[in-house]
All heavy atoms as a GROMACS GRO file, in nm:
protein
  572
    1LEU      N    1   0.082  -0.120   0.000
    1LEU     CA    2   0.000   0.000   0.000
    1LEU      C    3   0.086   0.126   0.000
    1LEU      O    4   0.054   0.222  -0.068
    1LEU     CB    5  -0.093   0.001   0.123
    1LEU     CG    6  -0.207  -0.100   0.121
    1LEU    CD1    7  -0.276  -0.107   0.255
    1LEU    CD2    8  -0.305  -0.068   0.012
    2GLU      N    9   0.194   0.125   0.078
    2GLU     CA   10   0.280   0.242   0.085
    2GLU      C   11   0.346   0.272  -0.048
    2GLU      O   12   0.366   0.387  -0.084
    2GLU     CB   13   0.387   0.223   0.192
    2GLU     CG   14   0.333   0.227   0.333
    2GLU     CD   15   0.440   0.200   0.436
    2GLU    OE1   16   0.558   0.182   0.400
    2GLU    OE2   17   0.406   0.196   0.555
    3LYS      N   18   0.382   0.168  -0.123
    3LYS     CA   19   0.449   0.185  -0.252
    3LYS      C   20   0.350   0.209  -0.366
    3LYS      O   21   0.391   0.235  -0.478
    3LYS     CB   22   0.533   0.062  -0.284
    3LYS     CG   23   0.650   0.042  -0.193
    3LYS     CD   24   0.725  -0.084  -0.233
    3LYS     CE   25   0.842  -0.110  -0.144
    3LYS     NZ   26   0.913  -0.233  -0.185
    4GLY      N   27   0.221   0.195  -0.338
    4GLY     CA   28   0.121   0.212  -0.441
    4GLY      C   29   0.107   0.091  -0.531
    4GLY      O   30   0.046   0.098  -0.637
    5GLU      N   31   0.165  -0.023  -0.490
    5GLU     CA   32   0.158  -0.144  -0.570
    5GLU      C   33   0.025  -0.219  -0.550
    5GLU      O   34  -0.009  -0.304  -0.628
    5GLU     CB   35   0.274  -0.236  -0.536
    5GLU     CG   36   0.408  -0.177  -0.572
    5GLU     CD   37   0.525  -0.262  -0.526
    5GLU    OE1   38   0.502  -0.366  -0.461
    5GLU    OE2   39   0.639  -0.223  -0.553
    6LEU      N   40  -0.043  -0.188  -0.444
    6LEU     CA   41  -0.172  -0.250  -0.414
    6LEU      C   42  -0.271  -0.139  -0.382
    6LEU      O   43  -0.244  -0.053  -0.299
    6LEU     CB   44  -0.159  -0.344  -0.295
    6LEU     CG   45  -0.288  -0.411  -0.249
    6LEU    CD1   46  -0.332  -0.514  -0.353
    6LEU    CD2   47  -0.267  -0.478  -0.115
    7ARG      N   48  -0.384  -0.143  -0.451
    7ARG     CA   49  -0.488  -0.044  -0.425
    7ARG      C   50  -0.619  -0.116  -0.400
    7ARG      O   51  -0.644  -0.220  -0.459
    7ARG     CB   52  -0.501   0.051  -0.543
    7ARG     CG   53  -0.381   0.144  -0.554
    7ARG     CD   54  -0.388   0.230  -0.675
    7ARG     NE   55  -0.347   0.144  -0.787
    7ARG     CZ   56  -0.363   0.176  -0.914
    7ARG    NH1   57  -0.420   0.288  -0.947
    7ARG    NH2   58  -0.323   0.094  -1.009
    8ILE      N   59  -0.701  -0.062  -0.314
    8ILE     CA   60  -0.830  -0.121  -0.280
    8ILE      C   61  -0.938  -0.048  -0.359
    8ILE      O   62  -0.954   0.073  -0.344
    8ILE     CB   63  -0.858  -0.110  -0.128
    8ILE    CG1   64  -0.745  -0.180  -0.051
    8ILE    CG2   65  -0.994  -0.169  -0.094
    8ILE    CD1   66  -0.746  -0.151   0.097
    9ALA      N   67  -1.009  -0.122  -0.441
    9ALA     CA   68  -1.115  -0.062  -0.523
    9ALA      C   69  -1.231  -0.018  -0.434
    9ALA      O   70  -1.275  -0.092  -0.347
    9ALA     CB   71  -1.164  -0.162  -0.627
   10ARG      N   72  -1.278   0.102  -0.455
   10ARG     CA   73  -1.391   0.154  -0.376
   10ARG      C   74  -1.518   0.071  -0.401
   10ARG      O   75  -1.604   0.063  -0.316
   10ARG     CB   76  -1.418   0.299  -0.412
   10ARG     CG   77  -1.309   0.392  -0.368
   10ARG     CD   78  -1.338   0.534  -0.415
   10ARG     NE   79  -1.219   0.614  -0.404
   10ARG     CZ   80  -1.202   0.708  -0.313
   10ARG    NH1   81  -1.299   0.735  -0.229
   10ARG    NH2   82  -1.091   0.776  -0.307
   11GLU      N   83  -1.526   0.009  -0.519
   11GLU     CA   84  -1.643  -0.069  -0.555
   11GLU      C   85  -1.646  -0.204  -0.483
   11GLU      O   86  -1.748  -0.272  -0.485
   11GLU     CB   87  -1.648  -0.093  -0.706
   11GLU     CG   88  -1.659   0.033  -0.788
   11GLU     CD   89  -1.524   0.102  -0.809
   11GLU    OE1   90  -1.419   0.037  -0.796
   11GLU    OE2   91  -1.525   0.222  -0.838
   12LEU      N   92  -1.536  -0.244  -0.424
   12LEU     CA   93  -1.529  -0.371  -0.352
   12LEU      C   94  -1.630  -0.369  -0.238
   12LEU      O   95  -1.633  -0.276  -0.157
   12LEU     CB   96  -1.388  -0.392  -0.297
   12LEU     CG   97  -1.361  -0.520  -0.221
   12LEU    CD1   98  -1.370  -0.639  -0.315
   12LEU    CD2   99  -1.223  -0.514  -0.158
   13GLY      N  100  -1.713  -0.471  -0.231
   13GLY     CA  101  -1.818  -0.475  -0.130
   13GLY      C  102  -1.768  -0.461   0.013
   13GLY      O  103  -1.833  -0.397   0.095
   14ASP      N  104  -1.653  -0.519   0.043
   14ASP     CA  105  -1.599  -0.514   0.179
   14ASP      C  106  -1.481  -0.418   0.192
   14ASP      O  107  -1.398  -0.432   0.282
   14ASP     CB  108  -1.555  -0.654   0.223
   14ASP     CG  109  -1.673  -0.746   0.246
   14ASP    OD1  110  -1.777  -0.696   0.292
   14ASP    OD2  111  -1.661  -0.867   0.219
   15ALA      N  112  -1.473  -0.318   0.104
   15ALA     CA  113  -1.360  -0.225   0.108
   15ALA      C  114  -1.352  -0.153   0.242
   15ALA      O  115  -1.244  -0.140   0.300
   15ALA     CB  116  -1.371  -0.123  -0.006
   16GLY      N  117  -1.465  -0.107   0.295
   16GLY     CA  118  -1.466  -0.037   0.423
   16GLY      C  119  -1.419  -0.127   0.536
   16GLY      O  120  -1.340  -0.086   0.621
   17ALA      N  121  -1.467  -0.251   0.537
   17ALA     CA  122  -1.427  -0.346   0.641
   17ALA      C  123  -1.278  -0.378   0.630
   17ALA      O  124  -1.208  -0.386   0.732
   17ALA     CB  125  -1.510  -0.474   0.630
   18LEU      N  126  -1.227  -0.393   0.509
   18LEU     CA  127  -1.085  -0.421   0.489
   18LEU      C  128  -1.000  -0.306   0.540
   18LEU      O  129  -0.901  -0.327   0.610
   18LEU     CB  130  -1.055  -0.448   0.342
   18LEU     CG  131  -0.909  -0.470   0.305
   18LEU    CD1  132  -0.848  -0.585   0.384
   18LEU    CD2  133  -0.894  -0.492   0.156
   19VAL      N  134  -1.038  -0.184   0.510
   19VAL     CA  135  -0.963  -0.068   0.557
   19VAL      C  136  -0.965  -0.060   0.709
   19VAL      O  137  -0.862  -0.035   0.772
   19VAL     CB  138  -1.017   0.063   0.493
   19VAL    CG1  139  -0.956   0.185   0.558
   19VAL    CG2  140  -0.990   0.062   0.343
   20ARG      N  141  -1.081  -0.085   0.771
   20ARG     CA  142  -1.089  -0.084   0.919
   20ARG      C  143  -0.997  -0.191   0.978
   20ARG      O  144  -0.928  -0.167   1.076
   20ARG     CB  145  -1.233  -0.107   0.964
   20ARG     CG  146  -1.319   0.017   0.959
   20ARG     CD  147  -1.453  -0.003   1.028
   20ARG     NE  148  -1.530  -0.114   0.974
   20ARG     CZ  149  -1.607  -0.107   0.865
   20ARG    NH1  150  -1.615   0.006   0.797
   20ARG    NH2  151  -1.674  -0.212   0.823
   21GLU      N  152  -0.996  -0.310   0.917
   21GLU     CA  153  -0.910  -0.416   0.967
   21GLU      C  154  -0.763  -0.379   0.951
   21GLU      O  155  -0.682  -0.407   1.040
   21GLU     CB  156  -0.940  -0.547   0.894
   21GLU     CG  157  -1.072  -0.608   0.933
   21GLU     CD  158  -1.097  -0.742   0.867
   21GLU    OE1  159  -0.999  -0.805   0.821
   21GLU    OE2  160  -1.213  -0.784   0.862
   22LEU      N  161  -0.728  -0.317   0.841
   22LEU     CA  162  -0.589  -0.274   0.822
   22LEU      C  163  -0.548  -0.173   0.928
   22LEU      O  164  -0.437  -0.178   0.981
   22LEU     CB  165  -0.570  -0.215   0.682
   22LEU     CG  166  -0.566  -0.315   0.568
   22LEU    CD1  167  -0.582  -0.244   0.434
   22LEU    CD2  168  -0.437  -0.394   0.570
   23VAL      N  169  -0.638  -0.082   0.961
   23VAL     CA  170  -0.609   0.020   1.063
   23VAL      C  171  -0.595  -0.044   1.201
   23VAL      O  172  -0.511  -0.001   1.281
   23VAL     CB  173  -0.720   0.128   1.063
   23VAL    CG1  174  -0.708   0.220   1.182
   23VAL    CG2  175  -0.714   0.208   0.933
   24ASN      N  176  -0.674  -0.146   1.229
   24ASN     CA  177  -0.674  -0.210   1.361
   24ASN      C  178  -0.572  -0.321   1.378
   24ASN      O  179  -0.560  -0.378   1.486
   24ASN     CB  180  -0.813  -0.264   1.393
   24ASN     CG  181  -0.914  -0.154   1.411
   24ASN    OD1  182  -0.882  -0.049   1.465
   24ASN    ND2  183  -1.036  -0.177   1.365
   25LEU      N  184  -0.498  -0.353   1.274
   25LEU     CA  185  -0.399  -0.461   1.282
   25LEU      C  186  -0.285  -0.421   1.374
   25LEU      O  187  -0.235  -0.309   1.370
   25LEU     CB  188  -0.346  -0.490   1.141
   25LEU     CG  189  -0.269  -0.619   1.126
   25LEU    CD1  190  -0.363  -0.737   1.142
   25LEU    CD2  191  -0.202  -0.624   0.991
   26ARG      N  192  -0.244  -0.512   1.460
   26ARG     CA  193  -0.137  -0.487   1.557
   26ARG      C  194  -0.035  -0.600   1.554
   26ARG      O  195  -0.065  -0.712   1.516
   26ARG     CB  196  -0.193  -0.477   1.699
   26ARG     CG  197  -0.294  -0.366   1.719
   26ARG     CD  198  -0.225  -0.230   1.716
   26ARG     NE  199  -0.321  -0.124   1.736
   26ARG     CZ  200  -0.374  -0.049   1.640
   26ARG    NH1  201  -0.342  -0.072   1.516
   26ARG    NH2  202  -0.458   0.047   1.667
   27GLN      N  203   0.085  -0.568   1.597
   27GLN     CA  204   0.192  -0.665   1.610
   27GLN      C  205   0.239  -0.661   1.756
   27GLN      O  206   0.266  -0.555   1.810
   27GLN     CB  207   0.308  -0.627   1.516
   27GLN     CG  208   0.421  -0.721   1.521
   27GLN     CD  209   0.532  -0.681   1.427
   27GLN    OE1  210   0.626  -0.754   1.418
   27GLN    NE2  211   0.528  -0.568   1.359
   28GLU      N  212   0.244  -0.777   1.819
   28GLU     CA  213   0.281  -0.784   1.961
   28GLU      C  214   0.386  -0.892   1.981
   28GLU      O  215   0.394  -0.987   1.905
   28GLU     CB  216   0.159  -0.823   2.046
   28GLU     CG  217   0.041  -0.733   2.034
   28GLU     CD  218  -0.079  -0.789   2.109
   28GLU    OE1  219  -0.084  -0.911   2.136
   28GLU    OE2  220  -0.168  -0.710   2.139
   29PRO      N  221   0.466  -0.878   2.088
   29PRO     CA  222   0.558  -0.988   2.121
   29PRO      C  223   0.478  -1.111   2.162
   29PRO      O  224   0.376  -1.100   2.228
   29PRO     CB  225   0.637  -0.936   2.240
   29PRO     CG  226   0.594  -0.796   2.263
   29PRO     CD  227   0.476  -0.766   2.178
   30GLY      N  228   0.522  -1.225   2.117
   30GLY     CA  229   0.454  -1.348   2.150
   30GLY      C  230   0.540  -1.439   2.234
   30GLY      O  231   0.640  -1.397   2.293
   31VAL      N  232   0.504  -1.564   2.234
   31VAL     CA  233   0.575  -1.665   2.311
   31VAL      C  234   0.707  -1.699   2.243
   31VAL      O  235   0.715  -1.708   2.121
   31VAL     CB  236   0.487  -1.791   2.323
   31VAL    CG1  237   0.557  -1.899   2.403
   31VAL    CG2  238   0.352  -1.757   2.384
   32ARG      N  239   0.812  -1.716   2.322
   32ARG     CA  240   0.944  -1.757   2.273
   32ARG      C  241   1.001  -1.667   2.165
   32ARG      O  242   1.061  -1.712   2.067
   32ARG     CB  243   0.939  -1.901   2.222
   32ARG     CG  244   0.904  -1.999   2.328
   32ARG     CD  245   0.906  -2.141   2.273
   32ARG     NE  246   0.831  -2.227   2.362
   32ARG     CZ  247   0.734  -2.307   2.326
   32ARG    NH1  248   0.701  -2.317   2.201
   32ARG    NH2  249   0.670  -2.380   2.414
   33GLY      N  250   0.979  -1.539   2.177
   33GLY     CA  251   1.037  -1.443   2.084
   33GLY      C  252   0.965  -1.429   1.951
   33GLY      O  253   1.007  -1.353   1.866
   34ARG      N  254   0.858  -1.502   1.933
   34ARG     CA  255   0.781  -1.489   1.808
   34ARG      C  256   0.691  -1.367   1.817
   34ARG      O  257   0.660  -1.318   1.923
   34ARG     CB  258   0.698  -1.614   1.784
   34ARG     CG  259   0.785  -1.735   1.763
   34ARG     CD  260   0.704  -1.855   1.733
   34ARG     NE  261   0.790  -1.971   1.719
   34ARG     CZ  262   0.752  -2.083   1.665
   34ARG    NH1  263   0.629  -2.097   1.623
   34ARG    NH2  264   0.836  -2.182   1.655
   35ARG      N  265   0.646  -1.320   1.702
   35ARG     CA  266   0.557  -1.204   1.697
   35ARG      C  267   0.415  -1.251   1.669
   35ARG      O  268   0.393  -1.343   1.592
   35ARG     CB  269   0.599  -1.108   1.586
   35ARG     CG  270   0.743  -1.062   1.593
   35ARG     CD  271   0.776  -0.981   1.712
   35ARG     NE  272   0.707  -0.854   1.708
   35ARG     CZ  273   0.709  -0.766   1.805
   35ARG    NH1  274   0.776  -0.791   1.915
   35ARG    NH2  275   0.645  -0.654   1.796
   36ARG      N  276   0.318  -1.186   1.733
   36ARG     CA  277   0.177  -1.213   1.706
   36ARG      C  278   0.123  -1.096   1.627
   36ARG      O  279   0.140  -0.981   1.665
   36ARG     CB  280   0.099  -1.225   1.836
   36ARG     CG  281  -0.047  -1.255   1.812
   36ARG     CD  282  -0.130  -1.242   1.939
   36ARG     NE  283  -0.269  -1.262   1.911
   36ARG     CZ  284  -0.351  -1.170   1.860
   36ARG    NH1  285  -0.305  -1.051   1.831
   36ARG    NH2  286  -0.478  -1.197   1.838
   37VAL      N  287   0.062  -1.126   1.513
   37VAL     CA  288   0.004  -1.022   1.428
   37VAL      C  289  -0.145  -1.049   1.417
   37VAL      O  290  -0.187  -1.160   1.388
   37VAL     CB  291   0.068  -1.023   1.288
   37VAL    CG1  292   0.002  -0.920   1.198
   37VAL    CG2  293   0.218  -0.999   1.298
   38GLY      N  294  -0.225  -0.947   1.439
   38GLY     CA  295  -0.370  -0.962   1.427
   38GLY      C  296  -0.443  -0.849   1.496
   38GLY      O  297  -0.384  -0.755   1.547
   39ALA      N  298  -0.574  -0.860   1.498
   39ALA     CA  299  -0.658  -0.765   1.570
   39ALA      C  300  -0.664  -0.810   1.714
   39ALA      O  301  -0.701  -0.923   1.743
   39ALA     CB  302  -0.797  -0.761   1.508
   40ASN      N  303  -0.625  -0.724   1.806
   40ASN     CA  304  -0.615  -0.769   1.944
   40ASN      C  305  -0.726  -0.719   2.035
   40ASN      O  306  -0.733  -0.758   2.149
   40ASN     CB  307  -0.479  -0.733   2.003
   40ASN     CG  308  -0.442  -0.589   1.982
   40ASN    OD1  309  -0.503  -0.521   1.901
   40ASN    ND2  310  -0.341  -0.543   2.049
   41ALA      N  311  -0.814  -0.634   1.987
   41ALA     CA  312  -0.923  -0.588   2.072
   41ALA      C  313  -1.046  -0.677   2.052
   41ALA      O  314  -1.068  -0.732   1.945
   41ALA     CB  315  -0.959  -0.443   2.040
   42TYR      N  316  -1.123  -0.694   2.155
   42TYR     CA  317  -1.243  -0.778   2.149
   42TYR      C  318  -1.338  -0.724   2.043
   42TYR      O  319  -1.364  -0.606   2.035
   42TYR     CB  320  -1.313  -0.782   2.284
   42TYR     CG  321  -1.438  -0.864   2.284
   42TYR    CD1  322  -1.431  -1.002   2.286
   42TYR    CD2  323  -1.562  -0.804   2.276
   42TYR    CE1  324  -1.546  -1.079   2.284
   42TYR    CE2  325  -1.678  -0.880   2.273
   42TYR     CZ  326  -1.669  -1.018   2.277
   42TYR     OH  327  -1.781  -1.093   2.273
   43GLY      N  328  -1.387  -0.813   1.961
   43GLY     CA  329  -1.485  -0.775   1.860
   43GLY      C  330  -1.424  -0.731   1.727
   43GLY      O  331  -1.496  -0.707   1.633
   44GLU      N  332  -1.293  -0.718   1.720
   44GLU     CA  333  -1.230  -0.680   1.595
   44GLU      C  334  -1.198  -0.806   1.513
   44GLU      O  335  -1.174  -0.912   1.568
   44GLU     CB  336  -1.101  -0.602   1.620
   44GLU     CG  337  -1.126  -0.466   1.679
   44GLU     CD  338  -0.997  -0.388   1.697
   44GLU    OE1  339  -0.895  -0.425   1.638
   44GLU    OE2  340  -1.000  -0.290   1.771
   45HIS      N  341  -1.198  -0.790   1.384
   45HIS     CA  342  -1.169  -0.902   1.294
   45HIS      C  343  -1.041  -0.874   1.217
   45HIS      O  344  -1.001  -0.759   1.200
   45HIS     CB  345  -1.284  -0.922   1.195
   45HIS     CG  346  -1.412  -0.959   1.262
   45HIS    ND1  347  -1.442  -1.088   1.297
   45HIS    CD2  348  -1.517  -0.884   1.301
   45HIS    CE1  349  -1.561  -1.091   1.355
   45HIS    NE2  350  -1.608  -0.968   1.358
   46ASP      N  351  -0.978  -0.979   1.168
   46ASP     CA  352  -0.861  -0.962   1.083
   46ASP      C  353  -0.861  -1.061   0.967
   46ASP      O  354  -0.762  -1.077   0.898
   46ASP     CB  355  -0.732  -0.974   1.164
   46ASP     CG  356  -0.717  -1.108   1.234
   46ASP    OD1  357  -0.793  -1.202   1.203
   46ASP    OD2  358  -0.628  -1.120   1.319
   47ASP      N  359  -0.975  -1.125   0.942
   47ASP     CA  360  -0.980  -1.228   0.839
   47ASP      C  361  -0.958  -1.173   0.698
   47ASP      O  362  -0.891  -1.236   0.617
   47ASP     CB  363  -1.110  -1.308   0.847
   47ASP     CG  364  -1.235  -1.221   0.846
   47ASP    OD1  365  -1.226  -1.103   0.884
   47ASP    OD2  366  -1.342  -1.270   0.806
   48LEU      N  367  -1.009  -1.055   0.668
   48LEU     CA  368  -0.988  -0.997   0.536
   48LEU      C  369  -0.842  -0.959   0.516
   48LEU      O  370  -0.786  -0.980   0.408
   48LEU     CB  371  -1.078  -0.874   0.516
   48LEU     CG  372  -1.228  -0.901   0.513
   48LEU    CD1  373  -1.305  -0.770   0.508
   48LEU    CD2  374  -1.264  -0.990   0.396
   49VAL      N  375  -0.779  -0.906   0.620
   49VAL     CA  376  -0.637  -0.870   0.611
   49VAL      C  377  -0.552  -0.994   0.591
   49VAL      O  378  -0.459  -0.995   0.509
   49VAL     CB  379  -0.591  -0.793   0.737
   49VAL    CG1  380  -0.441  -0.772   0.736
   49VAL    CG2  381  -0.663  -0.661   0.747
   50MET      N  382  -0.582  -1.101   0.664
   50MET     CA  383  -0.504  -1.224   0.651
   50MET      C  384  -0.523  -1.286   0.512
   50MET      O  385  -0.428  -1.336   0.452
   50MET     CB  386  -0.540  -1.324   0.759
   50MET     CG  387  -0.503  -1.277   0.897
   50MET     SD  388  -0.327  -1.241   0.908
   50MET     CE  389  -0.326  -1.121   1.038
   51ALA      N  390  -0.646  -1.281   0.459
   51ALA     CA  391  -0.671  -1.332   0.324
   51ALA      C  392  -0.594  -1.250   0.221
   51ALA      O  393  -0.534  -1.305   0.128
   51ALA     CB  394  -0.821  -1.329   0.294
   52LEU      N  395  -0.593  -1.120   0.237
   52LEU     CA  396  -0.518  -1.033   0.148
   52LEU      C  397  -0.368  -1.062   0.158
   52LEU      O  398  -0.298  -1.072   0.057
   52LEU     CB  399  -0.545  -0.886   0.182
   52LEU     CG  400  -0.465  -0.783   0.104
   52LEU    CD1  401  -0.493  -0.792  -0.045
   52LEU    CD2  402  -0.494  -0.644   0.158
   53ALA      N  403  -0.318  -1.078   0.280
   53ALA     CA  404  -0.176  -1.106   0.301
   53ALA      C  405  -0.136  -1.236   0.232
   53ALA      O  406  -0.032  -1.243   0.166
   53ALA     CB  407  -0.144  -1.112   0.450
   54LEU      N  408  -0.218  -1.340   0.246
   54LEU     CA  409  -0.188  -1.468   0.180
   54LEU      C  410  -0.191  -1.454   0.028
   54LEU      O  411  -0.107  -1.510  -0.042
   54LEU     CB  412  -0.285  -1.576   0.226
   54LEU     CG  413  -0.263  -1.627   0.368
   54LEU    CD1  414  -0.378  -1.718   0.409
   54LEU    CD2  415  -0.130  -1.698   0.380
   55ALA      N  416  -0.288  -1.381  -0.022
   55ALA     CA  417  -0.300  -1.364  -0.167
   55ALA      C  418  -0.180  -1.290  -0.225
   55ALA      O  419  -0.137  -1.319  -0.336
   55ALA     CB  420  -0.429  -1.288  -0.200
   56VAL      N  421  -0.124  -1.197  -0.151
   56VAL     CA  422  -0.009  -1.121  -0.198
   56VAL      C  423   0.120  -1.199  -0.176
   56VAL      O  424   0.211  -1.197  -0.259
   56VAL     CB  425  -0.002  -0.984  -0.125
   56VAL    CG1  426   0.127  -0.912  -0.155
   56VAL    CG2  427  -0.122  -0.898  -0.164
   57TRP      N  428   0.130  -1.273  -0.066
   57TRP     CA  429   0.253  -1.343  -0.030
   57TRP      C  430   0.273  -1.473  -0.106
   57TRP      O  431   0.383  -1.503  -0.152
   57TRP     CB  432   0.251  -1.371   0.120
   57TRP     CG  433   0.366  -1.450   0.170
   57TRP    CD1  434   0.493  -1.405   0.191
   57TRP    CD2  435   0.365  -1.589   0.207
   57TRP    NE1  436   0.571  -1.508   0.239
   57TRP    CE2  437   0.496  -1.622   0.249
   57TRP    CE3  438   0.267  -1.688   0.208
   57TRP    CZ2  439   0.529  -1.750   0.292
   57TRP    CZ3  440   0.302  -1.815   0.250
   57TRP    CH2  441   0.431  -1.844   0.291
   58MET      N  442   0.167  -1.551  -0.123
   58MET     CA  443   0.179  -1.684  -0.182
   58MET      C  444   0.244  -1.685  -0.321
   58MET      O  445   0.330  -1.768  -0.346
   58MET     CB  446   0.043  -1.754  -0.189
   58MET     CG  447  -0.002  -1.810  -0.056
   58MET     SD  448   0.108  -1.934   0.011
   58MET     CE  449   0.077  -2.071  -0.099
   59PRO      N  450   0.209  -1.598  -0.413
   59PRO     CA  451   0.273  -1.604  -0.545
   59PRO      C  452   0.425  -1.582  -0.539
   59PRO      O  453   0.496  -1.624  -0.629
   59PRO     CB  454   0.206  -1.491  -0.624
   59PRO     CG  455   0.076  -1.472  -0.556
   59PRO     CD  456   0.100  -1.502  -0.411
   60THR      N  457   0.474  -1.520  -0.436
   60THR     CA  458   0.618  -1.499  -0.425
   60THR      C  459   0.689  -1.621  -0.367
   60THR      O  460   0.810  -1.631  -0.376
   60THR     CB  461   0.651  -1.378  -0.336
   60THR    OG1  462   0.614  -1.406  -0.200
   60THR    CG2  463   0.579  -1.254  -0.385
   61LYS      N  464   0.615  -1.714  -0.306
   61LYS     CA  465   0.674  -1.828  -0.238
   61LYS      C  466   0.648  -1.962  -0.305
   61LYS      O  467   0.723  -2.055  -0.287
   61LYS     CB  468   0.623  -1.836  -0.093
   61LYS     CG  469   0.655  -1.714  -0.011
   61LYS     CD  470   0.804  -1.700   0.004
   61LYS     CE  471   0.838  -1.573   0.080
   61LYS     NZ  472   0.979  -1.542   0.076
   62VAL      N  473   0.542  -1.974  -0.379
   62VAL     CA  474   0.503  -2.102  -0.438
   62VAL      C  475   0.530  -2.100  -0.588
   62VAL      O  476   0.489  -2.009  -0.657
   62VAL     CB  477   0.353  -2.130  -0.411
   62VAL    CG1  478   0.311  -2.259  -0.477
   62VAL    CG2  479   0.327  -2.134  -0.262
   63ARG      N  480   0.598  -2.202  -0.635
   63ARG     CA  481   0.622  -2.213  -0.778
   63ARG      C  482   0.493  -2.257  -0.848
   63ARG      O  483   0.419  -2.339  -0.795
   63ARG     CB  484   0.732  -2.313  -0.806
   63ARG     CG  485   0.867  -2.262  -0.762
   63ARG     CD  486   0.974  -2.355  -0.803
   63ARG     NE  487   0.954  -2.482  -0.732
   63ARG     CZ  488   1.029  -2.588  -0.748
   63ARG    NH1  489   1.128  -2.586  -0.832
   63ARG    NH2  490   1.007  -2.698  -0.680
   64PRO      N  491   0.469  -2.204  -0.966
   64PRO     CA  492   0.348  -2.245  -1.039
   64PRO      C  493   0.352  -2.395  -1.068
   64PRO      O  494   0.456  -2.449  -1.102
   64PRO     CB  495   0.352  -2.164  -1.168
   64PRO     CG  496   0.467  -2.072  -1.157
   64PRO     CD  497   0.548  -2.108  -1.037
   65MET      N  498   0.238  -2.461  -1.056
   65MET     CA  499   0.230  -2.605  -1.082
   65MET      C  500   0.218  -2.635  -1.231
   65MET      O  501   0.246  -2.744  -1.274
   65MET     CB  502   0.109  -2.664  -1.009
   65MET     CG  503   0.124  -2.660  -0.859
   65MET     SD  504  -0.025  -2.709  -0.769
   65MET     CE  505  -0.083  -2.851  -0.856
   66PHE      N  506   0.178  -2.537  -1.310
   66PHE     CA  507   0.150  -2.561  -1.450
   66PHE      C  508   0.242  -2.482  -1.542
   66PHE      O  509   0.206  -2.447  -1.652
   66PHE     CB  510   0.004  -2.526  -1.481
   66PHE     CG  511  -0.093  -2.598  -1.395
   66PHE    CD1  512  -0.156  -2.536  -1.290
   66PHE    CD2  513  -0.121  -2.732  -1.419
   66PHE    CE1  514  -0.244  -2.604  -1.209
   66PHE    CE2  515  -0.210  -2.801  -1.339
   66PHE     CZ  516  -0.273  -2.737  -1.233
   67GLY      N  517   0.361  -2.452  -1.499
   67GLY     CA  518   0.452  -2.373  -1.580
   67GLY      C  519   0.429  -2.224  -1.558
   67GLY      O  520   0.361  -2.183  -1.464
   68THR      N  521   0.481  -2.145  -1.647
   68THR     CA  522   0.472  -2.000  -1.630
   68THR      C  523   0.359  -1.937  -1.709
   68THR      O  524   0.335  -1.819  -1.698
   68THR     CB  525   0.605  -1.933  -1.671
   68THR    OG1  526   0.632  -1.968  -1.806
   68THR    CG2  527   0.718  -1.977  -1.580
   69THR      N  528   0.291  -2.016  -1.792
   69THR     CA  529   0.180  -1.958  -1.871
   69THR      C  530   0.052  -1.962  -1.789
   69THR      O  531   0.034  -2.046  -1.700
   69THR     CB  532   0.158  -2.038  -2.001
   69THR    OG1  533   0.133  -2.174  -1.968
   69THR    CG2  534   0.282  -2.029  -2.090
   70ARG      N  535  -0.036  -1.870  -1.818
   70ARG     CA  536  -0.164  -1.865  -1.748
   70ARG      C  537  -0.257  -1.972  -1.801
   70ARG      O  538  -0.252  -2.007  -1.919
   70ARG     CB  539  -0.227  -1.728  -1.763
   70ARG     CG  540  -0.143  -1.620  -1.698
   70ARG     CD  541  -0.211  -1.489  -1.714
   70ARG     NE  542  -0.328  -1.490  -1.629
   70ARG     CZ  543  -0.366  -1.390  -1.551
   70ARG    NH1  544  -0.298  -1.281  -1.552
   70ARG    NH2  545  -0.472  -1.398  -1.477
   71LEU      N  546  -0.346  -2.018  -1.716
   71LEU     CA  547  -0.444  -2.116  -1.760
   71LEU      C  548  -0.550  -2.047  -1.844
   71LEU      O  549  -0.581  -1.929  -1.823
   71LEU     CB  550  -0.511  -2.182  -1.639
   71LEU     CG  551  -0.417  -2.268  -1.553
   71LEU    CD1  552  -0.492  -2.316  -1.431
   71LEU    CD2  553  -0.365  -2.384  -1.632
   72PRO      N  554  -0.610  -2.114  -1.941
   72PRO     CA  555  -0.715  -2.054  -2.023
   72PRO      C  556  -0.830  -2.006  -1.936
   72PRO      O  557  -0.872  -2.074  -1.844
   72PRO     CB  558  -0.760  -2.168  -2.115
   72PRO     CG  559  -0.650  -2.268  -2.109
   72PRO     CD  560  -0.582  -2.253  -1.977
   73GLY      N  561  -0.878  -1.887  -1.967
   73GLY     CA  562  -0.994  -1.832  -1.896
   73GLY      C  563  -0.962  -1.766  -1.763
   73GLY      O  564  -1.050  -1.722  -1.694
   74ILE      N  565  -0.835  -1.758  -1.728
   74ILE     CA  566  -0.800  -1.693  -1.600
   74ILE      C  567  -0.732  -1.562  -1.629
   74ILE      O  568  -0.648  -1.547  -1.707
   74ILE     CB  569  -0.707  -1.783  -1.516
   74ILE    CG1  570  -0.781  -1.910  -1.479
   74ILE    CG2  571  -0.661  -1.711  -1.392
   74ILE    CD1  572  -0.701  -2.007  -1.395
   0.00000   0.00000   0.00000
């Protein structure tokens, strides 16, 4: 978001909820030196942020199963 590489479309049905979750996301020290990332206040959600994070992160970590060409219709 800071680099402008990802933008949230205003037409997205859950755009407002996604922005609220992004604002409420926190990072805290966890057990054994690990970090806990998520919404830490009661009643807050982080599922849209986590889904977005996986969608952005996975293509950088997983090799395509079908080569480098796109599948028809995608």
